N, C-alpha and C positions, 0 to 999 in steps of 0.2 A: 509783111513785117520785115524790117531790116535786121540782118543777122547780128549787127553790132551790139544792140542792147543786151541780148542774152549772153553774149560773149563777155561783155563788161560785167554783167551780173555774176557770172562764174568766176571771173578774175577777182572781183571784190569779195566773194564768198571764200575764195582760197586764201585771202589775206587774213581771215578770221579763224583759221584752224586753231583749235584749243592748244594751249601750250604743252599739255601732256602728250598730245599726239606728235608734236614736233620734237619733244625731248626723247621720246621712247619709240623708236622705229617700229612700224608694223611689220609683221612677219609674212610668211607665205599664206597665212590664214587670218587676215584681219577681220573678216566677217564673223568667223567663229569666236575670235577674241571679243569682239564687240557684243556678241550675243551672250557671253558668259557673264552673269552678274558678279561673280567673285573676281574675275579678271578685271572687270570695269571698276569694281570697288577697290581692288588692289592698286590699279593705276591711279585712281583718285587719291588714295592714301599716300602713295609715293609722291604725288605732286604736292600734297600737304605736308610731306616729310613726317608722317605718322608711321614710323617704321614697324612698330608692333602690329598695328592694324593692317598694314600692307602685307606683312609676312603671314598673318592669319588668313587673310582673304586669298592671297596667291597660293598658299599651301592648300586651301580648299579647292581652288581651281586645278592645281597640280594633282590632287587626289582623283579628279575626274579625267584629267588629260595630262598624263606624265610625259607625253611625247610632243609637247608644245614648247618650242625654243623660246618664244616670247615670255611665257610664264617663268621659265627658269632664268632667263636674263633679268627680268624684274625682281625675281626672288633673290638673285645674286646681288643686285643693286641695293635692295632693301636690307639684306643681311649685312652687306659691307658697311652701309651707312649706320647700321645698328651696332657695329663693332664686331660682328661675327665673321671674321675673315675666312675661317675654314669652311663654314657653310656657304659663304659667297663663292669661294673657289669651286666648291662642289657643283653649285648651280650654274656657274659660267661654263664649267667643263661639260655639264650635261647639255646646255644650250648649244655649245659648239659641236658636240657629238651629233646632236640632232640636225644642226644646220651649220656646217663649217664656214659658211659665208655670212653668218649673222654679224653685221657690222656693229651693232650696239654691244653685243657680248664681247667682241674683240676690244672695243674701246674701253668698256668697263673693266675687263680683265687686265688691260694695261694699266688702268688707274689703280686697281688693287695691287698690282706688282709695285707701283710707285709707293703706295702706302706702306708696303712691306720692305721698302728700300731695296728693291730688286730691279735696278735700272735695265739690266740686260734682258730680263723677261719682258719688261714694258717695251723695250725696243723691238723685241720679236713681234709683239702685237702690232706695233706701228709698221713694221715691214710687211706684215700680212695685210694690214689695211691698205698699204701702198699698192700691194699686188692686186687687191680686190677693187680698189678705187684709183685706177691709173690717172684719172683726171681730177682726183681729189674728191672728198666727200666730207660731210659735217663731222663724222666720227673720227676721221683721220686728222682733220684740223684741230678738233678738241683735244685728242690724245697728244698730238704734236705740241700744242701749247702747254699742256701739263708736263710733258717731258722736258721741254725747254725751261719752264719755271723750276722744275725739280733740279735741273743741272745748275741753274743760276744760284739757287739756294744752297747747293752742295759745295760751291766753291769756297 
């Protein structure tokens, strides 16, 4: 059998990664996350923008595993989008305490700072992402675009 067809099959499969997986980076324990039904339900609710359902499911997951940076990152994201900035900050801080290199938490924390009109703090997160992603990464690109938009609107 020629090696090219399986290679093409793998490449084609990679193009069909679910949107939620692309939007919310996996952490150091993606298998554990995928095995947790509450984490999976929380991610699906985030994708559907059903913030109360996401918060409930992710809180249940955090009740079993409070040391999972991905859970706290998504809880922060859901809380922020539900208008609960204080709780969002708490969860982003917890995610970054557990994993200081968590790119998603850094991006989302920067976005929270922009929503709170704290450009300096958002710039700190961009600087940290620049340090963590010297050749760039999706999280750095996204936060940079949001900072640039914020600056344009503030003029």
